[in-house]
Backbone atoms as SQL, in Angstrom:
CREATE TABLE atoms (id INTEGER PRIMARY KEY, chain TEXT, resi INTEGER, resn TEXT, atom TEXT, x REAL, y REAL, z REAL);
INSERT INTO atoms VALUES
  (1, 'A', 1, 'MET', 'N', 30.176, 100.793, -7.830),
  (2, 'A', 1, 'MET', 'CA', 29.899, 99.466, -8.102),
  (3, 'A', 1, 'MET', 'C', 30.843, 98.898, -9.358),
  (4, 'A', 2, 'PHE', 'N', 30.748, 99.729, -10.289),
  (5, 'A', 2, 'PHE', 'CA', 31.572, 99.425, -11.484),
  (6, 'A', 2, 'PHE', 'C', 32.887, 100.171, -11.604),
  (7, 'A', 3, 'ASN', 'N', 33.093, 101.000, -10.806),
  (8, 'A', 3, 'ASN', 'CA', 34.179, 101.638, -10.764),
  (9, 'A', 3, 'ASN', 'C', 34.873, 102.213, -12.130),
  (10, 'A', 4, 'LEU', 'N', 33.979, 102.899, -12.714),
  (11, 'A', 4, 'LEU', 'CA', 34.334, 103.727, -14.137),
  (12, 'A', 4, 'LEU', 'C', 34.657, 104.904, -13.763),
  (13, 'A', 5, 'SER', 'N', 35.617, 105.352, -14.750),
  (14, 'A', 5, 'SER', 'CA', 36.251, 106.878, -14.573),
  (15, 'A', 5, 'SER', 'C', 35.426, 107.553, -15.528),
  (16, 'A', 6, 'GLY', 'N', 35.570, 108.854, -15.503),
  (17, 'A', 6, 'GLY', 'CA', 34.860, 109.689, -16.552),
  (18, 'A', 6, 'GLY', 'C', 35.167, 109.453, -18.066),
  (19, 'A', 7, 'SER', 'N', 36.347, 109.234, -18.230),
  (20, 'A', 7, 'SER', 'CA', 36.622, 108.906, -19.749),
  (21, 'A', 7, 'SER', 'C', 35.861, 107.519, -20.108),
  (22, 'A', 8, 'GLU', 'N', 35.829, 106.541, -19.310),
  (23, 'A', 8, 'GLU', 'CA', 35.151, 105.337, -19.698),
  (24, 'A', 8, 'GLU', 'C', 33.741, 105.329, -19.895),
  (25, 'A', 9, 'ILE', 'N', 33.263, 106.416, -19.025),
  (26, 'A', 9, 'ILE', 'CA', 31.813, 106.580, -19.125),
  (27, 'A', 9, 'ILE', 'C', 31.316, 107.287, -20.596),
  (28, 'A', 10, 'VAL', 'N', 32.348, 108.334, -20.842),
  (29, 'A', 10, 'VAL', 'CA', 31.981, 109.164, -21.997),
  (30, 'A', 10, 'VAL', 'C', 32.393, 107.911, -23.330),
  (31, 'A', 11, 'PHE', 'N', 33.318, 107.192, -23.170),
  (32, 'A', 11, 'PHE', 'CA', 33.482, 106.208, -24.321),
  (33, 'A', 11, 'PHE', 'C', 32.099, 105.330, -24.499),
  (34, 'A', 12, 'LEU', 'N', 31.558, 104.907, -23.219),
  (35, 'A', 12, 'LEU', 'CA', 30.470, 104.010, -23.323),
  (36, 'A', 12, 'LEU', 'C', 29.234, 104.642, -23.935),
  (37, 'A', 13, 'LEU', 'N', 28.977, 106.037, -23.636),
  (38, 'A', 13, 'LEU', 'CA', 27.912, 107.005, -24.124),
  (39, 'A', 13, 'LEU', 'C', 28.097, 106.862, -25.561),
  (40, 'A', 14, 'LEU', 'N', 29.264, 107.199, -26.133),
  (41, 'A', 14, 'LEU', 'CA', 29.562, 107.186, -27.436),
  (42, 'A', 14, 'LEU', 'C', 29.418, 105.966, -28.242),
  (43, 'A', 15, 'ILE', 'N', 29.570, 104.816, -27.751),
  (44, 'A', 15, 'ILE', 'CA', 29.346, 103.578, -28.218),
  (45, 'A', 15, 'ILE', 'C', 27.708, 103.255, -28.207),
  (46, 'A', 16, 'GLY', 'N', 27.205, 103.775, -27.150),
  (47, 'A', 16, 'GLY', 'CA', 25.496, 103.654, -27.048),
  (48, 'A', 16, 'GLY', 'C', 25.034, 104.512, -28.080),
  (49, 'A', 17, 'LEU', 'N', 25.377, 105.758, -28.223),
  (50, 'A', 17, 'LEU', 'CA', 24.958, 106.536, -29.115),
  (51, 'A', 17, 'LEU', 'C', 24.993, 106.151, -30.758),
  (52, 'A', 18, 'VAL', 'N', 26.308, 105.393, -31.098),
  (53, 'A', 18, 'VAL', 'CA', 26.436, 104.767, -32.419),
  (54, 'A', 18, 'VAL', 'C', 25.516, 103.647, -32.595),
  (55, 'A', 19, 'VAL', 'N', 25.533, 102.534, -31.404),
  (56, 'A', 19, 'VAL', 'CA', 24.520, 101.555, -31.573),
  (57, 'A', 19, 'VAL', 'C', 23.013, 101.671, -31.730),
  (58, 'A', 20, 'LEU', 'N', 22.533, 102.675, -30.756),
  (59, 'A', 20, 'LEU', 'CA', 21.245, 102.886, -30.459),
  (60, 'A', 20, 'LEU', 'C', 20.665, 103.966, -31.197),
  (61, 'A', 21, 'GLY', 'N', 21.529, 104.954, -31.482),
  (62, 'A', 21, 'GLY', 'CA', 21.273, 106.260, -32.087),
  (63, 'A', 21, 'GLY', 'C', 20.654, 107.190, -31.046),
  (64, 'A', 22, 'PRO', 'N', 20.378, 108.516, -31.655),
  (65, 'A', 22, 'PRO', 'CA', 20.293, 109.575, -30.626),
  (66, 'A', 22, 'PRO', 'C', 18.787, 109.554, -29.983),
  (67, 'A', 23, 'GLU', 'N', 17.750, 108.706, -30.887),
  (68, 'A', 23, 'GLU', 'CA', 16.282, 108.618, -30.445),
  (69, 'A', 23, 'GLU', 'C', 15.990, 107.618, -29.422),
  (70, 'A', 24, 'LYS', 'N', 16.777, 106.700, -29.278),
  (71, 'A', 24, 'LYS', 'CA', 16.534, 105.421, -28.333),
  (72, 'A', 24, 'LYS', 'C', 17.630, 105.635, -27.036),
  (73, 'A', 25, 'LEU', 'N', 18.863, 106.138, -27.344),
  (74, 'A', 25, 'LEU', 'CA', 19.785, 106.205, -26.303),
  (75, 'A', 25, 'LEU', 'C', 19.268, 107.031, -24.761),
  (76, 'A', 26, 'PRO', 'N', 18.396, 107.909, -24.787),
  (77, 'A', 26, 'PRO', 'CA', 17.901, 108.516, -23.462),
  (78, 'A', 26, 'PRO', 'C', 17.009, 107.432, -22.719),
  (79, 'A', 27, 'GLU', 'N', 16.133, 106.867, -23.540),
  (80, 'A', 27, 'GLU', 'CA', 15.093, 105.860, -23.109),
  (81, 'A', 27, 'GLU', 'C', 15.875, 104.596, -22.449),
  (82, 'A', 28, 'ALA', 'N', 17.254, 104.144, -23.190),
  (83, 'A', 28, 'ALA', 'CA', 17.904, 103.097, -22.771),
  (84, 'A', 28, 'ALA', 'C', 18.446, 103.498, -21.424),
  (85, 'A', 29, 'MET', 'N', 18.960, 104.696, -21.269),
  (86, 'A', 29, 'MET', 'CA', 19.675, 105.047, -20.043),
  (87, 'A', 29, 'MET', 'C', 18.791, 105.282, -19.027),
  (88, 'A', 30, 'ARG', 'N', 17.503, 105.622, -19.084),
  (89, 'A', 30, 'ARG', 'CA', 16.576, 105.657, -18.341),
  (90, 'A', 30, 'ARG', 'C', 16.263, 104.384, -17.541),
  (91, 'A', 31, 'LYS', 'N', 15.925, 103.247, -18.493),
  (92, 'A', 31, 'LYS', 'CA', 15.909, 101.972, -18.075),
  (93, 'A', 31, 'LYS', 'C', 17.139, 101.397, -17.305),
  (94, 'A', 32, 'PHE', 'N', 18.189, 101.666, -17.793),
  (95, 'A', 32, 'PHE', 'CA', 19.501, 101.044, -17.050),
  (96, 'A', 32, 'PHE', 'C', 19.514, 101.985, -15.656),
  (97, 'A', 33, 'GLY', 'N', 19.241, 102.898, -15.605),
  (98, 'A', 33, 'GLY', 'CA', 19.035, 103.715, -14.080),
  (99, 'A', 33, 'GLY', 'C', 18.245, 102.974, -13.244),
  (100, 'A', 34, 'ARG', 'N', 16.759, 102.628, -13.860),
  (101, 'A', 34, 'ARG', 'CA', 15.748, 101.994, -12.898),
  (102, 'A', 34, 'ARG', 'C', 16.379, 100.601, -12.528),
  (103, 'A', 35, 'VAL', 'N', 16.876, 100.032, -13.318),
  (104, 'A', 35, 'VAL', 'CA', 17.321, 98.612, -13.108),
  (105, 'A', 35, 'VAL', 'C', 18.535, 98.606, -12.155),
  (106, 'A', 36, 'TYR', 'N', 19.440, 99.496, -12.550),
  (107, 'A', 36, 'TYR', 'CA', 20.623, 99.501, -11.547),
  (108, 'A', 36, 'TYR', 'C', 20.011, 99.897, -9.998),
  (109, 'A', 37, 'THR', 'N', 19.025, 100.749, -9.911),
  (110, 'A', 37, 'THR', 'CA', 18.487, 101.280, -8.731),
  (111, 'A', 37, 'THR', 'C', 17.680, 100.074, -7.936),
  (112, 'A', 38, 'GLU', 'N', 17.087, 99.383, -8.852),
  (113, 'A', 38, 'GLU', 'CA', 16.333, 98.208, -8.227),
  (114, 'A', 38, 'GLU', 'C', 17.045, 97.177, -7.715),
  (115, 'A', 39, 'ILE', 'N', 18.274, 96.874, -8.506),
  (116, 'A', 39, 'ILE', 'CA', 19.294, 95.856, -8.191),
  (117, 'A', 39, 'ILE', 'C', 19.940, 96.487, -6.855),
  (118, 'A', 40, 'LYS', 'N', 20.201, 97.567, -6.539),
  (119, 'A', 40, 'LYS', 'CA', 20.896, 98.134, -5.665),
  (120, 'A', 40, 'LYS', 'C', 19.879, 98.064, -4.517),
  (121, 'A', 41, 'ASN', 'N', 18.889, 98.288, -4.532),
  (122, 'A', 41, 'ASN', 'CA', 17.840, 98.304, -3.558),
  (123, 'A', 41, 'ASN', 'C', 17.596, 96.643, -2.921),
  (124, 'A', 42, 'VAL', 'N', 17.467, 95.738, -3.943),
  (125, 'A', 42, 'VAL', 'CA', 17.447, 94.478, -3.498),
  (126, 'A', 42, 'VAL', 'C', 18.839, 93.977, -2.794),
  (127, 'A', 43, 'ALA', 'N', 19.715, 94.409, -3.217),
  (128, 'A', 43, 'ALA', 'CA', 20.963, 93.904, -2.523),
  (129, 'A', 43, 'ALA', 'C', 21.165, 94.629, -1.071),
  (130, 'A', 44, 'SER', 'N', 20.772, 95.950, -0.831),
  (131, 'A', 44, 'SER', 'CA', 20.661, 96.418, 0.259),
  (132, 'A', 44, 'SER', 'C', 19.866, 95.704, 1.372),
  (133, 'A', 45, 'GLY', 'N', 18.581, 95.243, 0.813),
  (134, 'A', 45, 'GLY', 'CA', 17.610, 94.585, 1.558),
  (135, 'A', 45, 'GLY', 'C', 18.141, 93.250, 2.180),
  (136, 'A', 46, 'VAL', 'N', 18.861, 92.575, 0.969),
  (137, 'A', 46, 'VAL', 'CA', 19.405, 91.172, 1.352),
  (138, 'A', 46, 'VAL', 'C', 20.437, 91.599, 2.396),
  (139, 'A', 47, 'LYS', 'N', 21.347, 92.486, 2.221),
  (140, 'A', 47, 'LYS', 'CA', 22.355, 92.704, 3.315),
  (141, 'A', 47, 'LYS', 'C', 21.927, 92.832, 4.754),
  (142, 'A', 48, 'SER', 'N', 20.623, 93.907, 4.713),
  (143, 'A', 48, 'SER', 'CA', 19.992, 94.027, 6.177),
  (144, 'A', 48, 'SER', 'C', 19.579, 93.026, 6.631),
  (145, 'A', 49, 'ASP', 'N', 18.924, 92.211, 5.841),
  (146, 'A', 49, 'ASP', 'CA', 18.159, 90.907, 6.468),
  (147, 'A', 49, 'ASP', 'C', 19.464, 89.830, 6.992),
  (148, 'A', 50, 'LEU', 'N', 20.383, 89.793, 6.289),
  (149, 'A', 50, 'LEU', 'CA', 21.427, 88.965, 6.681),
  (150, 'A', 50, 'LEU', 'C', 22.010, 89.329, 8.012),
  (151, 'A', 51, 'ARG', 'N', 22.114, 90.696, 8.132),
  (152, 'A', 51, 'ARG', 'CA', 22.890, 91.218, 9.415),
  (153, 'A', 51, 'ARG', 'C', 21.781, 91.126, 10.433),
  (154, 'A', 52, 'THR', 'N', 20.567, 91.166, 10.285),
  (155, 'A', 52, 'THR', 'CA', 19.601, 91.052, 11.395),
  (156, 'A', 52, 'THR', 'C', 19.632, 89.714, 11.947),
  (157, 'A', 53, 'GLY', 'N', 19.509, 88.777, 10.651),
  (158, 'A', 53, 'GLY', 'CA', 19.317, 87.424, 11.040),
  (159, 'A', 53, 'GLY', 'C', 20.625, 86.613, 11.891),
  (160, 'A', 54, 'PHE', 'N', 21.713, 87.381, 11.570),
  (161, 'A', 54, 'PHE', 'CA', 23.119, 86.910, 12.108),
  (162, 'A', 54, 'PHE', 'C', 23.316, 87.489, 13.329),
  (163, 'A', 55, 'ASP', 'N', 22.716, 88.634, 13.482),
  (164, 'A', 55, 'ASP', 'CA', 23.075, 89.397, 14.780),
  (165, 'A', 55, 'ASP', 'C', 23.049, 88.817, 15.930),
  (166, 'A', 56, 'ASP', 'N', 21.769, 88.219, 16.352),
  (167, 'A', 56, 'ASP', 'CA', 21.446, 87.601, 17.647),
  (168, 'A', 56, 'ASP', 'C', 22.234, 86.313, 17.955),
  (169, 'A', 57, 'PRO', 'N', 22.443, 85.344, 17.162),
  (170, 'A', 57, 'PRO', 'CA', 23.304, 84.295, 17.550),
  (171, 'A', 57, 'PRO', 'C', 24.734, 84.578, 17.345),
  (172, 'A', 58, 'LEU', 'N', 25.080, 85.674, 16.725),
  (173, 'A', 58, 'LEU', 'CA', 26.673, 86.073, 16.765),
  (174, 'A', 58, 'LEU', 'C', 26.704, 86.729, 18.301),
  (175, 'A', 59, 'GLN', 'N', 25.726, 87.585, 18.724),
  (176, 'A', 59, 'GLN', 'CA', 26.138, 88.049, 20.010),
  (177, 'A', 59, 'GLN', 'C', 26.052, 86.972, 20.987),
  (178, 'A', 60, 'GLU', 'N', 25.131, 86.006, 20.711),
  (179, 'A', 60, 'GLU', 'CA', 25.312, 84.839, 21.868),
  (180, 'A', 60, 'GLU', 'C', 26.364, 84.115, 21.895),
  (181, 'A', 61, 'ILE', 'N', 26.797, 83.992, 20.837),
  (182, 'A', 61, 'ILE', 'CA', 28.281, 83.120, 20.618),
  (183, 'A', 61, 'ILE', 'C', 29.321, 83.924, 21.414),
  (184, 'A', 62, 'LYS', 'N', 29.293, 85.085, 20.961),
  (185, 'A', 62, 'LYS', 'CA', 30.322, 86.118, 21.826),
  (186, 'A', 62, 'LYS', 'C', 30.374, 86.147, 22.960),
  (187, 'A', 63, 'ASN', 'N', 28.843, 86.374, 23.642),
  (188, 'A', 63, 'ASN', 'CA', 28.812, 86.273, 25.288),
  (189, 'A', 63, 'ASN', 'C', 29.336, 84.762, 25.734),
  (190, 'A', 64, 'THR', 'N', 28.992, 83.747, 25.225),
  (191, 'A', 64, 'THR', 'CA', 29.494, 82.546, 25.841),
  (192, 'A', 64, 'THR', 'C', 30.785, 82.212, 25.671),
  (193, 'A', 65, 'ALA', 'N', 31.487, 82.888, 24.613),
  (194, 'A', 65, 'ALA', 'CA', 32.865, 82.663, 24.578),
  (195, 'A', 65, 'ALA', 'C', 33.518, 83.413, 25.696),
  (196, 'A', 66, 'GLU', 'N', 33.058, 84.825, 25.812),
  (197, 'A', 66, 'GLU', 'CA', 33.645, 85.601, 26.959),
  (198, 'A', 66, 'GLU', 'C', 33.364, 84.983, 28.384),
  (199, 'A', 67, 'GLU', 'N', 32.172, 84.080, 28.589),
  (200, 'A', 67, 'GLU', 'CA', 31.954, 83.471, 29.788),
  (201, 'A', 67, 'GLU', 'C', 32.848, 82.349, 29.906),
  (202, 'A', 68, 'ALA', 'N', 33.230, 81.665, 28.956),
  (203, 'A', 68, 'ALA', 'CA', 34.090, 80.442, 29.009),
  (204, 'A', 68, 'ALA', 'C', 35.504, 80.854, 29.046),
  (205, 'A', 69, 'LYS', 'N', 35.762, 82.193, 28.414),
  (206, 'A', 69, 'LYS', 'CA', 37.257, 82.768, 28.624),
  (207, 'A', 69, 'LYS', 'C', 37.312, 83.063, 30.475),
  (208, 'A', 70, 'ARG', 'N', 36.392, 83.610, 30.822),
  (209, 'A', 70, 'ARG', 'CA', 36.229, 84.356, 32.242),
  (210, 'A', 70, 'ARG', 'C', 36.354, 83.114, 33.033),
  (211, 'A', 71, 'ILE', 'N', 35.885, 82.047, 33.165),
  (212, 'A', 71, 'ILE', 'CA', 35.738, 80.811, 34.004),
  (213, 'A', 71, 'ILE', 'C', 37.128, 80.005, 33.841),
  (214, 'A', 72, 'PHE', 'N', 37.684, 79.956, 32.528),
  (215, 'A', 72, 'PHE', 'CA', 38.841, 79.151, 32.637),
  (216, 'A', 72, 'PHE', 'C', 40.067, 79.842, 32.873),
  (217, 'A', 73, 'LEU', 'N', 39.870, 81.313, 32.978),
  (218, 'A', 73, 'LEU', 'CA', 41.113, 82.157, 33.508),
  (219, 'A', 73, 'LEU', 'C', 41.040, 82.229, 34.964),
  (220, 'A', 74, 'GLY', 'N', 39.937, 81.665, 35.550),
  (221, 'A', 74, 'GLY', 'CA', 39.756, 81.843, 36.971),
  (222, 'A', 74, 'GLY', 'C', 39.561, 83.232, 37.356),
  (223, 'A', 75, 'LYS', 'N', 38.533, 83.838, 36.686),
  (224, 'A', 75, 'LYS', 'CA', 38.059, 85.128, 37.174),
  (225, 'A', 75, 'LYS', 'C', 36.792, 84.998, 37.356),
  (226, 'A', 76, 'ASP', 'N', 36.360, 84.102, 38.404),
  (227, 'A', 76, 'ASP', 'CA', 34.860, 83.923, 38.696),
  (228, 'A', 76, 'ASP', 'C', 34.318, 85.051, 39.643),
  (229, 'A', 77, 'GLU', 'N', 35.231, 85.692, 40.365),
  (230, 'A', 77, 'GLU', 'CA', 34.441, 86.706, 41.487),
  (231, 'A', 77, 'GLU', 'C', 33.791, 87.657, 40.459),
  (232, 'A', 78, 'ASP', 'N', 34.114, 88.719, 40.024),
  (233, 'A', 78, 'ASP', 'CA', 33.632, 89.794, 39.427),
  (234, 'A', 78, 'ASP', 'C', 34.067, 90.166, 38.042),
  (235, 'A', 79, 'PRO', 'N', 33.655, 89.912, 36.907),
  (236, 'A', 79, 'PRO', 'CA', 34.250, 90.110, 35.566),
  (237, 'A', 79, 'PRO', 'C', 34.487, 91.903, 35.337),
  (238, 'A', 80, 'ALA', 'N', 33.729, 92.593, 36.035),
  (239, 'A', 80, 'ALA', 'CA', 33.900, 94.015, 35.720),
  (240, 'A', 80, 'ALA', 'C', 34.980, 94.386, 36.883),
  (241, 'A', 81, 'SER', 'N', 35.736, 93.634, 37.483),
  (242, 'A', 81, 'SER', 'CA', 36.586, 94.048, 38.511),
  (243, 'A', 81, 'SER', 'C', 38.021, 94.577, 37.768),
  (244, 'A', 82, 'PRO', 'N', 38.497, 95.656, 37.917),
  (245, 'A', 82, 'PRO', 'CA', 39.560, 96.068, 37.284),
  (246, 'A', 82, 'PRO', 'C', 40.946, 95.474, 37.516),
  (247, 'A', 83, 'VAL', 'N', 41.068, 95.234, 38.705),
  (248, 'A', 83, 'VAL', 'CA', 42.331, 94.798, 39.509),
  (249, 'A', 83, 'VAL', 'C', 42.222, 93.124, 39.672),
  (250, 'A', 84, 'ASP', 'N', 43.240, 92.264, 39.276),
  (251, 'A', 84, 'ASP', 'CA', 43.170, 90.970, 39.608),
  (252, 'A', 84, 'ASP', 'C', 44.009, 90.763, 40.723),
  (253, 'A', 85, 'GLU', 'N', 43.314, 90.362, 41.907),
  (254, 'A', 85, 'GLU', 'CA', 43.831, 90.047, 43.345),
  (255, 'A', 85, 'GLU', 'C', 44.385, 88.920, 43.216),
  (256, 'A', 86, 'PRO', 'N', 45.586, 88.385, 44.044),
  (257, 'A', 86, 'PRO', 'CA', 46.083, 87.180, 43.786),
  (258, 'A', 86, 'PRO', 'C', 45.118, 86.259, 44.985),
  (259, 'A', 87, 'LYS', 'N', 45.066, 84.961, 44.672),
  (260, 'A', 87, 'LYS', 'CA', 44.272, 84.151, 45.343),
  (261, 'A', 87, 'LYS', 'C', 44.953, 83.722, 46.688),
  (262, 'A', 88, 'PHE', 'N', 44.197, 83.743, 47.610),
  (263, 'A', 88, 'PHE', 'CA', 44.862, 83.043, 49.004),
  (264, 'A', 88, 'PHE', 'C', 45.083, 81.772, 48.844),
  (265, 'A', 89, 'ILE', 'N', 46.401, 81.204, 49.208),
  (266, 'A', 89, 'ILE', 'CA', 46.934, 79.787, 49.475),
  (267, 'A', 89, 'ILE', 'C', 47.434, 79.715, 50.659),
  (268, 'A', 90, 'PRO', 'N', 46.806, 78.751, 51.469),
  (269, 'A', 90, 'PRO', 'CA', 47.099, 78.730, 52.957),
  (270, 'A', 90, 'PRO', 'C', 48.592, 78.064, 53.078),
  (271, 'A', 91, 'TYR', 'N', 49.394, 78.397, 54.072),
  (272, 'A', 91, 'TYR', 'CA', 50.834, 77.957, 54.480),
  (273, 'A', 91, 'TYR', 'C', 50.682, 76.604, 54.857),
  (274, 'A', 92, 'GLU', 'N', 51.125, 75.547, 54.270),
  (275, 'A', 92, 'GLU', 'CA', 51.324, 74.348, 55.104),
  (276, 'A', 92, 'GLU', 'C', 52.866, 73.932, 55.241),
  (277, 'A', 93, 'LYS', 'N', 52.843, 73.128, 56.477),
  (278, 'A', 93, 'LYS', 'CA', 54.243, 72.943, 56.665),
  (279, 'A', 93, 'LYS', 'C', 54.615, 71.723, 55.916),
  (280, 'A', 94, 'ASN', 'N', 55.928, 71.537, 55.615),
  (281, 'A', 94, 'ASN', 'CA', 56.180, 70.387, 54.822),
  (282, 'A', 94, 'ASN', 'C', 56.552, 69.319, 55.639),
  (283, 'A', 95, 'GLU', 'N', 56.287, 68.109, 55.610),
  (284, 'A', 95, 'GLU', 'CA', 56.520, 67.256, 56.326),
  (285, 'A', 95, 'GLU', 'C', 57.548, 66.095, 55.733),
  (286, 'A', 96, 'THR', 'N', 58.501, 65.627, 56.550),
  (287, 'A', 96, 'THR', 'CA', 59.588, 64.465, 56.131),
  (288, 'A', 96, 'THR', 'C', 58.716, 63.219, 56.067),
  (289, 'A', 97, 'PRO', 'N', 59.301, 62.204, 55.389),
  (290, 'A', 97, 'PRO', 'CA', 58.814, 60.876, 55.335),
  (291, 'A', 97, 'PRO', 'C', 58.749, 60.133, 56.765),
  (292, 'A', 98, 'ASN', 'N', 59.746, 60.495, 57.663),
  (293, 'A', 98, 'ASN', 'CA', 59.572, 59.882, 59.040),
  (294, 'A', 98, 'ASN', 'C', 58.860, 60.633, 60.092),
  (295, 'A', 99, 'GLY', 'N', 58.090, 61.772, 59.382),
  (296, 'A', 99, 'GLY', 'CA', 56.992, 62.283, 60.462),
  (297, 'A', 99, 'GLY', 'C', 57.505, 63.637, 61.141),
  (298, 'A', 100, 'ASP', 'N', 58.731, 63.983, 60.953),
  (299, 'A', 100, 'ASP', 'CA', 59.271, 65.302, 61.296),
  (300, 'A', 100, 'ASP', 'C', 58.647, 66.319, 60.501),
  (301, 'A', 101, 'GLN', 'N', 58.385, 67.301, 61.195),
  (302, 'A', 101, 'GLN', 'CA', 57.920, 68.706, 60.433),
  (303, 'A', 101, 'GLN', 'C', 59.134, 69.770, 60.432),
  (304, 'A', 102, 'THR', 'N', 59.410, 70.113, 59.204),
  (305, 'A', 102, 'THR', 'CA', 60.252, 71.333, 58.948),
  (306, 'A', 102, 'THR', 'C', 59.550, 72.735, 58.792),
  (307, 'A', 103, 'PRO', 'N', 60.243, 73.749, 59.437),
  (308, 'A', 103, 'PRO', 'CA', 59.560, 75.053, 59.851),
  (309, 'A', 103, 'PRO', 'C', 59.751, 75.587, 58.179);
């Protein structure tokens, strides 16, 4: 979370030793550890709550988008069909304006 390297941690411990003294430093580190753990647990809980809260509506939106995509692309027959078959278009003879038919 803080991305501290080993030398930075040692430097912070030395500053804490100078500021707090050897008597208060262990208790301060324990308190910091408890607070850090509590913050981490709360953040994890909020993250899981948000994930579960948005999962159902998000899945519904995805399903609706897939259905719209399938309809607009003209794949109404079977969405699980692996082969796109061409649609049948009946042959119509061309008619000229004077009523003659051409083959």
